[in-house]
Every structure is written in structure tokens, then in C-alpha cells.
C-alpha positions as CSV (number, residue, x, y, z in Angstrom):
1,X,-0.2,-0.3,-0.1
2,X,1.0,3.6,-0.7
3,X,0.3,6.7,1.2
4,X,1.7,10.3,0.9
5,X,3.5,11.1,3.9
6,X,2.9,14.8,3.3
7,X,-0.7,14.3,3.1
8,X,-2.4,15.9,5.6
9,X,-5.8,16.4,7.2
10,X,-7.1,19.8,7.3
11,X,-10.3,19.7,9.4
12,X,-11.1,17.8,12.4
13,X,-12.6,15.1,12.4
14,X,-16.3,14.9,13.4
15,X,-17.3,13.2,17.3
16,X,-19.5,11.0,15.3
17,X,-17.0,9.7,12.7
18,X,-16.5,5.7,13.0
19,X,-13.8,5.0,15.5
20,X,-11.5,1.9,13.8
21,X,-9.6,0.0,15.6
22,X,-6.0,-1.1,13.6
23,X,-4.7,-4.2,15.2
24,X,-1.2,-5.3,13.5
25,X,2.0,-6.3,14.8
26,X,4.0,-4.4,11.8
27,X,4.0,-0.8,13.4
28,X,4.9,0.3,9.5
29,X,1.7,-1.2,8.0
30,X,-0.7,-0.1,11.5
31,X,0.9,3.4,10.8
32,X,0.4,3.6,7.4
33,X,-3.4,2.2,7.8
34,X,-4.4,4.2,10.6
35,X,-2.7,7.5,8.7
36,X,-4.5,6.5,5.4
37,X,-7.9,6.0,7.8
38,X,-7.8,9.1,9.6
39,X,-6.9,11.4,6.6
40,X,-10.3,9.8,4.7
41,X,-12.3,11.1,8.2
42,X,-12.2,8.6,10.5
43,X,-11.2,8.1,14.1
44,X,-8.4,5.7,14.4
45,X,-7.0,3.7,17.6
46,X,-4.6,1.3,17.1
47,X,-2.9,-1.9,18.7
48,X,0.3,-4.3,18.3
49,X,-1.3,-7.3,19.4
50,X,-4.4,-9.1,20.8
51,X,-3.2,-8.2,24.7
52,X,-3.8,-4.1,23.6
53,X,-6.7,-4.6,21.2
54,X,-8.6,-6.3,24.3
55,X,-7.2,-3.5,26.4
56,X,-8.5,-0.8,24.7
57,X,-11.8,-2.6,23.9
58,X,-12.4,-2.5,27.5
59,X,-13.3,1.1,27.5
60,X,-14.5,2.1,24.4
61,X,-16.8,0.8,21.6
62,X,-15.3,0.5,18.1
63,X,-17.6,0.9,15.2
64,X,-15.3,-2.0,13.4
65,X,-11.8,-3.8,14.0
66,X,-9.1,-4.2,11.0
67,X,-7.6,-7.2,12.2
68,X,-4.2,-8.9,11.4
69,X,-3.9,-12.9,11.3
70,X,-0.3,-13.8,12.0
71,X,0.3,-12.0,15.4
72,X,2.7,-13.1,17.9
73,X,1.0,-15.3,21.2
74,X,-2.8,-15.2,20.2
75,X,-3.2,-15.2,16.7
76,X,-5.7,-12.8,14.8
77,X,-8.3,-15.3,14.4
78,X,-8.2,-16.5,18.1
79,X,-8.9,-13.0,19.0
80,X,-11.3,-12.5,16.1
81,X,-13.2,-15.7,17.9
82,X,-13.4,-14.1,21.2
83,X,-14.4,-10.9,20.0
84,X,-17.2,-12.2,17.9
85,X,-18.5,-14.6,21.3
86,X,-18.6,-11.5,23.2
87,X,-19.3,-8.3,21.1
88,X,-20.9,-7.8,17.7
89,X,-18.3,-5.1,16.6
90,X,-17.7,-6.0,12.7
91,X,-14.4,-7.3,11.5
92,X,-12.2,-7.1,8.6
93,X,-9.1,-9.8,8.5
94,X,-5.6,-8.7,6.8
95,X,-4.5,-12.0,4.9
96,X,-1.9,-13.2,2.7
97,X,-3.4,-13.7,-0.5
98,X,-1.3,-17.2,-0.7
99,X,-2.9,-18.5,1.5
100,X,-6.6,-18.8,1.3
101,X,-7.3,-21.4,4.1
102,X,-6.5,-18.4,6.3
103,X,-9.0,-16.4,4.5
104,X,-11.7,-19.2,5.0
105,X,-10.4,-19.8,8.6
106,X,-11.6,-16.1,8.9
107,X,-14.9,-16.1,7.5
108,X,-15.6,-19.7,9.8
109,X,-14.6,-17.2,12.8
110,X,-16.8,-14.7,12.0
111,X,-15.3,-12.2,10.5
112,X,-17.0,-10.2,8.2
113,X,-15.3,-9.5,5.2
114,X,-11.0,-9.8,4.4
115,X,-8.1,-8.2,2.5
116,X,-5.6,-9.7,1.2
117,X,-1.9,-8.1,1.6
118,X,-0.6,-6.5,-0.2
119,X,-3.5,-4.6,-1.1
120,X,-4.9,-0.6,-2.2
121,X,-6.2,1.4,0.6
122,X,-8.6,3.0,-1.7
123,X,-9.8,-1.1,-1.8
124,X,-9.6,-0.9,2.1
125,X,-11.6,2.1,2.7
126,X,-14.6,0.8,0.3
127,X,-14.4,-2.4,2.3
128,X,-14.5,-0.7,5.3
129,X,-17.9,1.9,4.1
130,X,-19.6,-1.4,2.9
131,X,-19.0,-3.1,6.4
132,X,-20.6,0.2,8.2
133,X,-23.4,-0.3,5.5
134,X,-24.4,-3.9,6.2
135,X,-23.7,-3.3,10.0
136,X,-25.9,-0.7,10.4
137,X,-28.8,-1.8,7.8
138,X,-29.1,-5.0,10.5
139,X,-32.2,-4.5,12.5
140,X,-32.4,-5.9,16.2
141,X,-35.3,-8.3,16.8
142,X,-36.5,-7.3,19.8
143,X,-36.1,-9.9,22.7
144,X,-38.2,-10.7,26.2
145,X,-34.4,-11.4,27.7
146,X,-30.9,-10.6,27.2
147,X,-27.9,-12.2,27.7
148,X,-24.7,-11.1,29.3
149,X,-22.5,-14.0,30.0
150,X,-23.5,-15.5,33.0
151,X,-26.3,-12.6,33.6
152,X,-29.8,-12.9,32.3
153,X,-32.1,-9.6,32.3
154,X,-35.9,-10.2,31.6
155,X,-37.3,-7.1,30.1
156,X,-41.1,-7.3,30.7
157,X,-40.2,-8.5,34.3
158,X,-37.2,-6.3,34.7
159,X,-35.6,-8.8,36.3
160,X,-31.7,-9.7,36.6
161,X,-30.3,-13.0,37.2
162,X,-26.9,-14.8,37.4
163,X,-28.4,-18.5,36.9
164,X,-31.1,-19.2,39.5
165,X,-30.1,-16.1,42.1
166,X,-32.0,-12.9,41.9
167,X,-29.6,-9.7,41.6
168,X,-31.5,-7.1,43.3
169,X,-32.0,-3.8,41.5
170,X,-32.4,-0.1,42.1
171,X,-35.7,1.4,40.1
172,X,-33.1,3.5,38.1
173,X,-31.3,0.3,37.6
174,X,-34.0,-1.7,36.0
175,X,-35.1,1.4,33.8
176,X,-31.4,1.6,32.6
177,X,-31.2,-2.3,31.8
178,X,-34.6,-2.0,29.7
179,X,-33.8,1.0,27.9
180,X,-30.2,-0.9,27.1
181,X,-31.7,-4.0,26.7
182,X,-34.5,-2.7,24.4
183,X,-31.5,-0.9,22.0
184,X,-28.8,-3.8,22.4
185,X,-25.4,-2.9,20.3
186,X,-26.7,0.8,19.8
187,X,-25.1,3.6,21.7
188,X,-27.3,5.4,23.8
189,X,-26.6,9.6,24.5
190,X,-25.9,10.8,28.1
191,X,-29.0,13.4,27.7
192,X,-31.1,10.5,26.6
193,X,-30.2,8.4,29.7
194,X,-30.8,11.6,31.7
195,X,-34.0,12.8,29.9
196,X,-36.3,11.9,33.1
197,X,-36.5,13.5,35.9
198,X,-35.7,10.8,38.3
199,X,-32.0,10.9,36.7
200,X,-31.0,14.1,37.6
201,X,-28.0,16.0,35.7
202,X,-25.7,13.8,33.1
203,X,-22.5,13.5,35.8
204,X,-25.1,11.3,38.0
205,X,-25.6,9.0,34.9
206,X,-21.9,8.0,35.3
207,X,-22.3,7.3,39.0
208,X,-25.2,4.8,37.9
209,X,-23.9,3.4,34.8
210,X,-20.9,2.5,37.3
211,X,-23.1,1.2,40.0
212,X,-25.0,-1.1,37.3
213,X,-21.8,-2.2,35.8
214,X,-20.8,-3.7,39.3
215,X,-24.1,-6.0,39.0
216,X,-23.8,-6.8,35.7
217,X,-20.0,-7.1,34.9
218,X,-17.7,-9.9,36.5
219,X,-14.8,-6.9,36.5
220,X,-17.2,-3.3,36.9
221,X,-13.3,-1.8,36.3
222,X,-12.8,-3.1,33.2
223,X,-16.1,-3.9,31.4
224,X,-16.8,-6.0,28.3
225,X,-20.9,-5.8,28.1
226,X,-21.3,-2.0,29.5
227,X,-18.8,0.2,27.9
228,X,-18.1,3.8,26.9
229,X,-18.9,5.1,23.7
230,X,-16.6,8.6,23.5
231,X,-18.4,11.6,22.7
232,X,-21.5,9.8,22.3
233,X,-22.6,7.5,25.8
234,X,-22.7,3.9,26.8
235,X,-23.6,0.7,24.3
236,X,-24.5,-2.6,25.7
237,X,-23.6,-5.2,24.0
238,X,-25.4,-8.7,24.6
239,X,-24.7,-12.3,23.8
């Protein structure tokens, strides 16, 4: 891929622009992809391996992950399987053109598309746009229950369980879970969460979210399901 190193984006990135996570152990490729996508108006974060990618995704929500297959330690395929088990985030995998088995294995792991190396940046951009368009077009079917690992929340009864154990909720926590559970995988802005009189201001929402995380997350300080969307609010990922 060839990118003009002198090119620079003159306008600031929109806060609502798609946020892409680029995961590749090759720093040169990682930086080139990040620079190009930034020039094209995307928000971009990078990670050198699977561990760094998981760390980035604990506190932020991404619209798409660009993931290299061959990485030291946990491979891209292993990471893709793990991410797809807990999150609907779209994944575009980077593979060697000479290895069709990797591409097949990637699709079996649930990735949404793949790119063979070397590739043209413009093609990568088009593939990203198509993936994001498909992801946005997929309707979320309403459900009576949503599952988050060991936890299950019944929207109608407003009941949170961990196995057979009923987890006590406040009325506000129940309302929040109903709102998130009715729109899984969709960011909900703080001002919307704080729109009723019982909530108070938007800062109070952050406190309530932290309390709720302690009830539905294995580690509330490193959330997997109820994640922050920078500049937007919060999003609930369900199984």
C-alpha cells in the first residue's frame, strides 16, 4: 500500500465519525493504515497485539476492527473468535493472498470481510464503508431477555439473574437495563439517559452506570458488556 506521507487532514475529525481499531504487530503497516484512515475522516486507534486490542476495547466502543491474522502470541483468528463471542463489532481481517485457508478460517470465525496483503488503501476504504453500511442496516430483533455472560435480564419482569440467583436492582437500574436491553448494540447518549426527572444531571448517569456495571460485569472497572462510547454515551453488548 502506498500513502503520501506529506498528506495531512486540514479539518478536524467529526466526533460522530466511525471509530476504527487497527490491530497489527507490524508497526509500519499499522501506522500507514491509521494515517490513511485518519486522512479519510475516520477516528482511529491502534494496537500491536491481541492483549493491547482487548485492553482498548474494555473502555471504548469501536465501529470496526481491522485485524491481522499472523500475530505473535494470540493470533488474529483466535482474537476474532473471542471478540465475536461477546460483541457484534464488525471485523475486517488482513490475510496473505497466497493463503486461502486463512481467509476461509477467518470467515468461519465470524469475520465480516477480509483483505489480502498487499492491498490498495482505496479498496480498504470501500470495504470498510460497505461493512459499516451492512452493520447499520441489520435490524435488532426485540427480545424478552438479554444475556450478558452469566447474567440474564428479563425486560418484561425487570429481573436480573445470575443463574438461579436473583440480583437486586434499584428502580433506576431496572429502567436503565430495560432501555439498554431494548436497544442492544446501539449507543445511547447521556442526555437521553438523563432525560427523566428521576435521573438528575448527566454526571449522575456516570455514577449510576458504574453501579450497574458492578452488578452485570465480572470486573466493573474493565467492562465487557456495558461500554463507554466516547463522545456519545454508553452501549450494551449482549450475547
